[in-house]
C-alpha positions as a Markdown table, in Angstrom:
| # | Residue | x | y | z |
|---|---|---|---|---|
| 1 | Met | -7.0 | -0.5 | -40.3 |
| 2 | Glu | -7.8 | 2.6 | -39.1 |
| 3 | Lys | -10.6 | 2.5 | -36.5 |
| 4 | Lys | -13.3 | 4.7 | -37.5 |
| 5 | Ala | -14.7 | 7.4 | -35.6 |
| 6 | Lys | -17.9 | 7.5 | -34.3 |
| 7 | Ile | -21.0 | 10.2 | -34.9 |
| 8 | Leu | -23.9 | 9.8 | -33.0 |
| 9 | Val | -26.6 | 12.2 | -35.0 |
| 10 | Val | -30.0 | 12.9 | -32.6 |
| 11 | Asp | -33.0 | 14.9 | -34.0 |
| 12 | Asp | -37.0 | 14.1 | -34.4 |
| 13 | Ser | -37.1 | 15.0 | -38.1 |
| 14 | Val | -36.0 | 11.9 | -40.1 |
| 15 | Gly | -35.1 | 14.1 | -43.2 |
| 16 | Asn | -32.8 | 15.8 | -41.4 |
| 17 | Leu | -31.2 | 12.4 | -40.4 |
| 18 | Met | -30.9 | 10.8 | -43.6 |
| 19 | Leu | -29.0 | 14.3 | -44.9 |
| 20 | Met | -26.3 | 14.2 | -42.0 |
| 21 | Glu | -26.2 | 10.2 | -41.8 |
| 22 | Gly | -25.1 | 10.8 | -46.0 |
| 23 | Ile | -22.9 | 12.9 | -45.4 |
| 24 | Leu | -20.9 | 12.1 | -42.4 |
| 25 | Ile | -20.8 | 8.1 | -44.2 |
| 26 | Gln | -18.7 | 9.2 | -47.4 |
| 27 | Glu | -16.4 | 10.8 | -45.0 |
| 28 | Gly | -15.7 | 7.5 | -43.7 |
| 29 | Tyr | -17.8 | 7.7 | -40.3 |
| 30 | Glu | -19.4 | 5.0 | -38.4 |
| 31 | Val | -22.8 | 7.0 | -37.9 |
| 32 | Val | -25.5 | 5.9 | -35.4 |
| 33 | Leu | -29.4 | 7.9 | -35.6 |
| 34 | Gly | -31.4 | 8.8 | -32.5 |
| 35 | His | -34.7 | 10.3 | -32.7 |
| 36 | Asn | -35.6 | 12.0 | -29.5 |
| 37 | Gly | -33.6 | 13.1 | -26.3 |
| 38 | Glu | -34.4 | 9.9 | -24.2 |
| 39 | Glu | -32.8 | 7.7 | -26.7 |
| 40 | Ala | -29.8 | 10.2 | -27.3 |
| 41 | Ile | -28.8 | 9.2 | -24.1 |
| 42 | Glu | -29.4 | 5.3 | -24.4 |
| 43 | Lys | -27.7 | 5.6 | -27.8 |
| 44 | Val | -24.6 | 7.6 | -25.7 |
| 45 | Glu | -24.2 | 5.1 | -23.2 |
| 46 | Asp | -24.1 | 2.3 | -26.2 |
| 47 | Phe | -22.4 | 3.7 | -28.8 |
| 48 | Ser | -20.0 | 5.6 | -27.0 |
| 49 | Pro | -19.7 | 8.3 | -30.0 |
| 50 | Asp | -16.9 | 10.5 | -30.5 |
| 51 | Val | -18.8 | 13.4 | -31.8 |
| 52 | Met | -22.4 | 14.4 | -30.9 |
| 53 | Leu | -24.9 | 15.8 | -33.2 |
| 54 | Leu | -27.8 | 17.3 | -31.6 |
| 55 | Asp | -30.8 | 19.2 | -32.1 |
| 56 | Ile | -33.2 | 21.3 | -29.9 |
| 57 | Lys | -36.3 | 20.8 | -30.2 |
| 58 | Met | -37.1 | 17.1 | -29.8 |
| 59 | Pro | -40.0 | 15.3 | -27.3 |
| 60 | Lys | -39.1 | 13.9 | -24.0 |
| 61 | Leu | -35.8 | 15.7 | -23.5 |
| 62 | Asn | -34.8 | 18.5 | -25.7 |
| 63 | Gly | -31.4 | 18.9 | -26.3 |
| 64 | Phe | -30.3 | 21.8 | -23.9 |
| 65 | Glu | -31.5 | 19.0 | -20.9 |
| 66 | Val | -29.7 | 16.1 | -22.9 |
| 67 | Ala | -26.8 | 18.1 | -23.3 |
| 68 | Lys | -26.4 | 19.1 | -19.5 |
| 69 | Arg | -27.0 | 15.1 | -18.5 |
| 70 | Ile | -23.9 | 14.1 | -21.0 |
| 71 | Lys | -21.8 | 16.8 | -20.0 |
| 72 | Gly | -22.8 | 15.9 | -16.0 |
| 73 | Asn | -21.7 | 12.2 | -16.1 |
| 74 | Glu | -17.6 | 11.9 | -15.9 |
| 75 | Lys | -17.9 | 9.0 | -17.9 |
| 76 | Thr | -19.0 | 11.1 | -21.0 |
| 77 | Met | -18.4 | 14.2 | -20.2 |
| 78 | Ile | -15.4 | 14.4 | -22.9 |
| 79 | Ile | -17.6 | 13.4 | -25.9 |
| 80 | Pro | -17.6 | 16.7 | -27.8 |
| 81 | Ile | -21.4 | 17.8 | -28.6 |
| 82 | Val | -22.6 | 20.2 | -31.5 |
| 83 | Ile | -26.1 | 21.4 | -31.2 |
| 84 | Val | -27.6 | 21.6 | -34.7 |
| 85 | Thr | -30.6 | 24.0 | -35.1 |
| 86 | Gly | -33.1 | 25.9 | -36.6 |
| 87 | Leu | -32.9 | 28.6 | -33.4 |
| 88 | Gly | -30.0 | 30.5 | -34.7 |
| 89 | Asp | -30.8 | 33.5 | -32.6 |
| 90 | Val | -27.9 | 34.6 | -29.8 |
| 91 | Lys | -30.2 | 33.7 | -27.2 |
| 92 | Asn | -30.1 | 30.1 | -27.8 |
| 93 | Arg | -26.5 | 29.7 | -28.9 |
| 94 | Ile | -25.8 | 30.7 | -25.2 |
| 95 | Leu | -28.4 | 28.1 | -23.7 |
| 96 | Ala | -26.6 | 25.6 | -26.0 |
| 97 | Leu | -23.3 | 26.8 | -23.9 |
| 98 | Arg | -24.1 | 27.2 | -21.0 |
| 99 | Ala | -25.6 | 23.4 | -21.2 |
| 100 | Gly | -22.3 | 22.2 | -21.8 |
| 101 | Ala | -22.2 | 22.4 | -25.8 |
| 102 | Asp | -18.6 | 22.5 | -27.3 |
| 103 | Asp | -19.9 | 23.8 | -30.7 |
| 104 | Phe | -23.4 | 25.7 | -32.2 |
| 105 | Leu | -24.6 | 24.7 | -36.1 |
| 106 | Thr | -27.5 | 26.3 | -37.6 |
| 107 | Lys | -29.7 | 24.3 | -39.7 |
| 108 | Pro | -30.3 | 23.9 | -43.0 |
| 109 | Val | -26.6 | 22.6 | -42.3 |
| 110 | Glu | -23.5 | 23.8 | -44.8 |
| 111 | Lys | -22.1 | 20.0 | -46.3 |
| 112 | Thr | -18.3 | 22.0 | -45.7 |
| 113 | Glu | -18.9 | 23.1 | -42.8 |
| 114 | Leu | -20.3 | 20.0 | -41.3 |
| 115 | Ile | -17.4 | 18.4 | -42.1 |
| 116 | Ala | -15.0 | 21.0 | -40.5 |
| 117 | Arg | -16.5 | 21.0 | -37.2 |
| 118 | Val | -16.7 | 17.1 | -37.5 |
| 119 | Arg | -13.2 | 16.8 | -38.2 |
| 120 | Ser | -12.2 | 19.3 | -35.8 |
| 121 | Leu | -14.0 | 18.1 | -33.0 |
| 122 | Val | -13.2 | 14.2 | -33.7 |
| 123 | Lys | -9.4 | 15.4 | -33.2 |
| 124 | Val | -10.7 | 17.0 | -30.3 |
| 125 | Lys | -12.3 | 13.8 | -28.8 |
| 126 | Ala | -9.3 | 11.6 | -29.6 |
| 127 | Tyr | -6.6 | 13.9 | -27.8 |
| 128 | Asn | -8.6 | 13.9 | -24.3 |
| 129 | Asp | -9.3 | 10.0 | -25.0 |
| 130 | Tyr | -5.2 | 10.0 | -25.4 |
| 131 | Gln | -4.8 | 12.2 | -22.0 |
| 132 | Arg | -7.3 | 9.9 | -20.3 |
| 133 | Asn | -5.8 | 7.1 | -21.5 |
| 134 | Tyr | -2.3 | 8.3 | -20.0 |
| 135 | Gln | -3.4 | 9.3 | -17.0 |
| 136 | Lys | -4.9 | 6.0 | -16.2 |
| 137 | Gln | -1.8 | 4.1 | -17.4 |
| 138 | Leu | 0.1 | 6.6 | -15.6 |
| 139 | Glu | -2.1 | 5.9 | -12.1 |
| 140 | Ile | -1.5 | 2.2 | -12.4 |
| 141 | Glu | 2.4 | 2.6 | -12.6 |
| 142 | Val | 1.9 | 4.2 | -10.1 |
| 143 | Ala | 0.2 | 2.2 | -8.1 |
| 144 | Lys | 2.6 | -0.7 | -9.2 |
| 145 | Arg | 5.6 | 1.1 | -8.5 |
| 146 | Thr | 4.2 | 2.1 | -4.9 |
| 147 | Asn | 3.5 | -1.4 | -4.3 |
| 148 | Gln | 7.3 | -2.6 | -5.4 |
| 149 | Leu | 8.5 | 0.5 | -2.9 |
| 150 | Arg | 6.2 | -0.5 | 0.2 |
| 151 | Tyr | 7.8 | -4.4 | -0.4 |
| 152 | Ala | 11.1 | -2.9 | -0.6 |
| 153 | Phe | 10.5 | -1.2 | 2.8 |
| 154 | Glu | 8.8 | -3.5 | 4.5 |
| 155 | Lys | 12.2 | -6.1 | 2.7 |
| 156 | Ile | 14.0 | -3.5 | 4.7 |
| 157 | Lys | 12.4 | -2.7 | 7.4 |
| 158 | Asp | 12.0 | -6.5 | 8.2 |
| 159 | Ala | 16.1 | -6.8 | 7.7 |
| 160 | Ser | 16.6 | -4.0 | 9.8 |
| 161 | Ile | 14.0 | -6.1 | 13.1 |
| 162 | Glu | 16.0 | -9.3 | 12.3 |
| 163 | Thr | 19.2 | -7.2 | 12.8 |
| 164 | Ile | 18.1 | -5.8 | 16.1 |
| 165 | His | 16.7 | -9.4 | 17.4 |
| 166 | Arg | 20.1 | -10.8 | 16.5 |
| 167 | Leu | 22.2 | -7.9 | 18.2 |
| 168 | Ala | 19.8 | -8.4 | 21.2 |
| 169 | Arg | 20.4 | -12.2 | 21.3 |
| 170 | Ala | 24.2 | -11.9 | 21.0 |
| 171 | Ala | 23.5 | -11.5 | 24.4 |
| 172 | Glu | 22.6 | -15.0 | 25.2 |
| 173 | Tyr | 25.5 | -16.3 | 24.2 |
| 174 | Lys | 27.1 | -15.2 | 27.8 |
| 175 | Asp | 24.7 | -16.9 | 29.5 |
| 176 | Glu | 23.5 | -20.4 | 28.9 |
| 177 | Asp | 20.4 | -20.2 | 31.5 |
| 178 | Thr | 18.7 | -16.8 | 29.9 |
| 179 | Gly | 16.8 | -18.9 | 27.0 |
| 180 | Ala | 13.9 | -17.7 | 25.3 |
| 181 | His | 13.8 | -14.8 | 28.0 |
| 182 | Ile | 13.8 | -12.1 | 25.2 |
| 183 | Gln | 10.8 | -13.6 | 23.4 |
| 184 | Arg | 9.2 | -13.8 | 26.4 |
| 185 | Met | 9.4 | -10.9 | 27.9 |
| 186 | Ser | 8.5 | -8.7 | 24.9 |
| 187 | Ser | 5.3 | -11.4 | 24.5 |
| 188 | Tyr | 4.2 | -10.0 | 28.2 |
| 189 | Ala | 5.3 | -6.5 | 27.2 |
| 190 | Val | 3.0 | -6.8 | 24.3 |
| 191 | Ala | -0.2 | -8.4 | 26.1 |
| 192 | Val | 0.2 | -5.8 | 29.3 |
| 193 | Ala | 0.1 | -2.9 | 26.9 |
| 194 | Arg | -2.9 | -4.3 | 24.7 |
| 195 | Lys | -4.6 | -4.3 | 27.7 |
| 196 | Met | -4.4 | -0.8 | 28.4 |
| 197 | Asp | -5.3 | 0.2 | 25.0 |
| 198 | Gln | -1.9 | 1.3 | 24.0 |
| 199 | Thr | -1.5 | 2.8 | 20.7 |
| 200 | Lys | -0.4 | 0.6 | 17.4 |
| 201 | Glu | 2.5 | 2.4 | 17.6 |
| 202 | Thr | 3.5 | 1.9 | 21.7 |
| 203 | Ile | 2.4 | -2.0 | 20.8 |
| 204 | Asp | 4.4 | -2.3 | 17.8 |
| 205 | Ala | 7.5 | -0.6 | 19.2 |
| 206 | Leu | 7.4 | -3.1 | 22.4 |
| 207 | Leu | 7.4 | -6.3 | 20.4 |
| 208 | Lys | 10.2 | -5.0 | 17.9 |
| 209 | Ala | 12.3 | -3.1 | 20.2 |
| 210 | Ala | 11.9 | -4.5 | 23.7 |
| 211 | Pro | 14.2 | -7.6 | 22.9 |
| 212 | Met | 16.9 | -4.4 | 22.9 |
| 213 | His | 16.3 | -4.0 | 26.5 |
| 214 | Asp | 19.3 | -5.7 | 27.6 |
| 215 | Val | 21.3 | -5.4 | 25.1 |
| 216 | Gly | 23.9 | -3.0 | 26.7 |
| 217 | Lys | 24.8 | -6.1 | 28.9 |
| 218 | Ile | 27.3 | -6.8 | 25.8 |
| 219 | Gly | 29.8 | -4.4 | 27.6 |
| 220 | Ile | 29.4 | -5.9 | 31.4 |
| 221 | Pro | 32.4 | -8.5 | 32.3 |
| 222 | Asp | 31.4 | -11.8 | 32.6 |
| 223 | Arg | 32.7 | -12.3 | 36.3 |
| 224 | Ile | 30.3 | -9.3 | 36.8 |
| 225 | Leu | 27.5 | -11.0 | 34.5 |
| 226 | Leu | 28.4 | -14.8 | 35.4 |
| 227 | Lys | 28.6 | -14.1 | 39.1 |
| 228 | Pro | 27.1 | -17.0 | 40.9 |
| 229 | Gly | 26.4 | -14.6 | 44.1 |
| 230 | Lys | 25.8 | -11.5 | 44.8 |
| 231 | Leu | 27.6 | -8.4 | 43.6 |
| 232 | Glu | 29.8 | -6.2 | 45.5 |
| 233 | Lys | 29.2 | -2.7 | 45.7 |
| 234 | Asp | 31.1 | -1.4 | 42.6 |
| 235 | Glu | 30.4 | -4.9 | 41.1 |
| 236 | Trp | 26.6 | -3.4 | 41.2 |
| 237 | Arg | 27.8 | -0.8 | 39.7 |
| 238 | Ile | 29.5 | -1.8 | 36.7 |
| 239 | Met | 26.5 | -3.9 | 36.5 |
| 240 | Lys | 23.8 | -1.2 | 36.5 |
| 241 | Gln | 25.7 | 0.7 | 33.5 |
| 242 | His | 23.9 | -2.0 | 31.3 |
| 243 | Thr | 21.7 | 0.7 | 31.1 |
| 244 | Thr | 22.9 | 4.0 | 29.6 |
| 245 | Ile | 26.1 | 1.2 | 27.3 |
| 246 | Gly | 22.6 | 0.0 | 25.7 |
| 247 | Ser | 21.6 | 3.4 | 25.2 |
| 248 | Lys | 24.8 | 4.4 | 23.5 |
| 249 | Ile | 24.4 | 1.4 | 21.7 |
| 250 | Leu | 21.1 | 2.5 | 20.1 |
| 251 | Lys | 21.7 | 6.4 | 20.2 |
| 252 | Gly | 21.7 | 8.7 | 16.7 |
| 253 | Ser | 19.2 | 6.3 | 14.2 |
| 254 | Thr | 16.4 | 7.7 | 12.4 |
| 255 | Ser | 14.2 | 4.5 | 12.7 |
| 256 | Val | 11.5 | 4.7 | 14.9 |
| 257 | Phe | 12.1 | 1.1 | 16.4 |
| 258 | Ile | 15.6 | 1.8 | 17.1 |
| 259 | Lys | 14.6 | 5.1 | 19.1 |
| 260 | Ser | 12.2 | 3.0 | 21.2 |
| 261 | Ala | 14.9 | 0.8 | 21.9 |
| 262 | Glu | 17.2 | 3.4 | 23.0 |
| 263 | Glu | 14.6 | 4.7 | 24.9 |
| 264 | Ile | 13.7 | 1.4 | 26.5 |
| 265 | Ala | 17.2 | 0.1 | 26.7 |
| 266 | Leu | 17.9 | 3.5 | 29.5 |
| 267 | Thr | 14.6 | 3.5 | 31.3 |
| 268 | His | 13.4 | -0.2 | 31.8 |
| 269 | His | 15.2 | 0.0 | 35.8 |
| 270 | Glu | 13.6 | 3.1 | 36.4 |
| 271 | Lys | 10.8 | 2.7 | 39.6 |
| 272 | Trp | 7.3 | 4.2 | 40.1 |
| 273 | Asp | 8.8 | 5.8 | 43.0 |
| 274 | Gly | 12.0 | 7.5 | 41.9 |
| 275 | Thr | 14.6 | 5.0 | 43.0 |
| 276 | Gly | 15.1 | 3.4 | 40.3 |
| 277 | Tyr | 18.4 | 3.5 | 38.0 |
| 278 | Pro | 20.1 | 5.3 | 35.7 |
| 279 | Gln | 18.6 | 8.3 | 36.2 |
| 280 | Gly | 16.1 | 8.2 | 39.0 |
| 281 | Leu | 13.0 | 9.1 | 37.4 |
| 282 | Lys | 9.9 | 9.0 | 39.0 |
| 283 | Gly | 6.2 | 8.0 | 38.0 |
| 284 | Ser | 5.0 | 9.7 | 34.7 |
| 285 | Glu | 9.0 | 11.0 | 33.6 |
| 286 | Ile | 9.4 | 7.5 | 33.3 |
| 287 | Pro | 8.0 | 6.4 | 29.4 |
| 288 | Val | 5.4 | 3.9 | 28.9 |
| 289 | Ala | 7.2 | 1.8 | 27.4 |
| 290 | Gly | 10.0 | 1.7 | 30.1 |
| 291 | His | 6.8 | 1.1 | 32.4 |
| 292 | Ile | 5.6 | -2.1 | 30.4 |
| 293 | Thr | 8.7 | -3.0 | 29.7 |
| 294 | Ala | 10.0 | -2.9 | 33.4 |
| 295 | Ile | 7.0 | -5.4 | 34.8 |
| 296 | Ala | 8.0 | -7.8 | 31.8 |
| 297 | Asp | 11.3 | -7.7 | 32.5 |
| 298 | Val | 10.7 | -8.4 | 36.5 |
| 299 | Phe | 8.4 | -11.0 | 36.0 |
| 300 | Asp | 10.7 | -13.0 | 33.6 |
| 301 | Ala | 13.5 | -13.2 | 36.0 |
| 302 | Leu | 11.8 | -13.9 | 39.1 |
| 303 | Thr | 10.1 | -17.1 | 37.0 |
| 304 | Ser | 13.6 | -18.1 | 35.0 |
| 305 | Lys | 16.8 | -19.7 | 36.2 |
| 306 | Arg | 19.6 | -17.1 | 36.4 |
| 307 | Pro | 23.4 | -17.2 | 37.3 |
| 308 | Tyr | 23.0 | -16.3 | 41.0 |
| 309 | Lys | 19.4 | -18.1 | 41.5 |
| 310 | Asp | 17.0 | -20.6 | 41.2 |
| 311 | Pro | 13.7 | -19.9 | 39.7 |
| 312 | Phe | 11.1 | -18.6 | 41.7 |
| 313 | Ser | 7.6 | -20.4 | 42.0 |
| 314 | Leu | 4.9 | -18.4 | 40.5 |
| 315 | Asp | 3.1 | -17.8 | 43.7 |
| 316 | Lys | 6.4 | -16.3 | 44.9 |
| 317 | Ser | 6.7 | -13.9 | 41.3 |
| 318 | Phe | 3.1 | -13.0 | 41.9 |
| 319 | Asn | 3.4 | -11.8 | 45.3 |
| 320 | Ile | 6.5 | -9.6 | 44.8 |
| 321 | Ile | 4.9 | -8.0 | 41.9 |
| 322 | Lys | 1.6 | -7.2 | 43.9 |
| 323 | Glu | 3.9 | -6.1 | 46.4 |
| 324 | Asn | 6.0 | -3.6 | 44.7 |
| 325 | Arg | 2.4 | -2.1 | 42.9 |
| 326 | Gly | 3.1 | 1.7 | 43.3 |
| 327 | Thr | 6.8 | 1.4 | 44.4 |
| 328 | His | 8.8 | -0.7 | 41.9 |
| 329 | Phe | 5.5 | -1.0 | 39.3 |
| 330 | Asn | 3.9 | 2.0 | 37.7 |
| 331 | Pro | -0.2 | 0.8 | 39.4 |
| 332 | Glu | -2.0 | 0.7 | 36.3 |
| 333 | Val | 0.4 | -1.6 | 34.8 |
| 334 | Val | 0.3 | -4.1 | 37.8 |
| 335 | Asp | -3.7 | -4.4 | 37.6 |
| 336 | Ala | -3.2 | -4.9 | 33.9 |
| 337 | Phe | -1.1 | -7.6 | 34.1 |
| 338 | Phe | -2.8 | -9.2 | 36.3 |
| 339 | Asp | -6.2 | -9.0 | 33.9 |
| 340 | Ile | -4.5 | -11.0 | 31.7 |
| 341 | Glu | -3.5 | -13.5 | 34.3 |
| 342 | Asn | -4.3 | -16.4 | 32.0 |
| 343 | Asp | -2.5 | -14.8 | 28.9 |
| 344 | Ile | 0.8 | -14.2 | 31.0 |
| 345 | Leu | 1.0 | -17.9 | 31.8 |
| 346 | Asp | 0.4 | -19.2 | 28.5 |
| 347 | Ile | 3.3 | -16.8 | 26.9 |
| 348 | Lys | 5.7 | -18.5 | 29.6 |
| 349 | Glu | 4.4 | -22.1 | 28.6 |
| 350 | Lys | 4.7 | -21.5 | 25.0 |
| 351 | Tyr | 8.4 | -19.5 | 25.2 |
| 352 | Lys | 9.4 | -22.1 | 28.1 |
| 353 | Asp | 13.4 | -22.7 | 28.6 |
| 354 | Lys | 14.7 | -25.3 | 26.8 |
| 355 | Gly | 17.9 | -25.9 | 29.5 |
| 356 | Arg | 20.0 | -24.1 | 26.8 |
| 357 | Ser | 20.1 | -20.7 | 24.8 |
| 358 | Ile | 19.0 | -21.0 | 21.8 |
| 359 | Leu | 21.3 | -19.4 | 19.9 |
| 360 | Phe | 24.3 | -21.0 | 22.0 |
| 361 | Gln | 22.6 | -24.4 | 21.1 |
| 362 | Met | 23.0 | -23.3 | 17.7 |
| 363 | Ala | 26.6 | -21.9 | 17.9 |
| 364 | Val | 27.3 | -25.2 | 19.1 |
| 365 | Asn | 25.8 | -27.5 | 16.7 |
| 366 | Glu | 27.6 | -25.2 | 13.9 |
| 367 | Ser | 30.9 | -25.9 | 15.2 |
């Protein structure tokens, strides 16, 4: 069954109300009556009419003021208003239009004209309702699609980050004793960055990209990477190439995190005083992610077993970091590192080595 259009008629004359009610009901409309301006405002909110027929001269609030309020409210502004009054002069017509009226009828109202105006405006209201509902549905659909795209993007990003971490861990197959090195050093780096009030972008980059710092070691021969003693000059030259190899592996990506990983891989062995490698960068020439990764990487190397050394004690490791403040390490980074010394120790305990590399052990178990 087709829903009846709703008409609100407001007039302080009972006779006028009864007349228009009779005409409109006969035409199949649902009709509600109001006797003054304040009642008109209440009826609009409760009844939500499709068309409003409104007198001008009424107690409490006149028709002009009622029209202004209705048209000034976002919820009711699309309701068509027909001013119906005995004041048919041009001045009042102009005032009615300025107040927001959509049409104007002069008393006494002629039945045919009234019906024609109401029919026309009911269609206008129906179209406006359709447009508003369509817009709402469109916004809901856009929000839904946006959430779907955001979810898909997060899945892709997670997959990309997982790929990054798996590639980083690939180097562990070459060295059983590195254990949870990448978990520790990336956690150290993030903790220092937070203490230094670095941007969220920098912290995210360190968390997700710092594990790639040594990916270039994939290109270093085992005889050098796993050598138990001191490296010869030519061997050291080859070992240092892991920075540029890592940079080349990661080069050319459009991913923010892989770009950060490229930068970190290339610069985490640069030194504050310019004596580092591969480019001999100095001070602020070194990106902040490189400064922070450097201290995290060195501290973990000092306190961990390596093919060429047993782990140093915590006291010795901390002293080495302090002694290299302003030479190897950025002084600000060193200060932040020691300000969170307890956090550093908690991270070391959380990701302590289990004797063999996590991935190495997984490979053995699956073979």
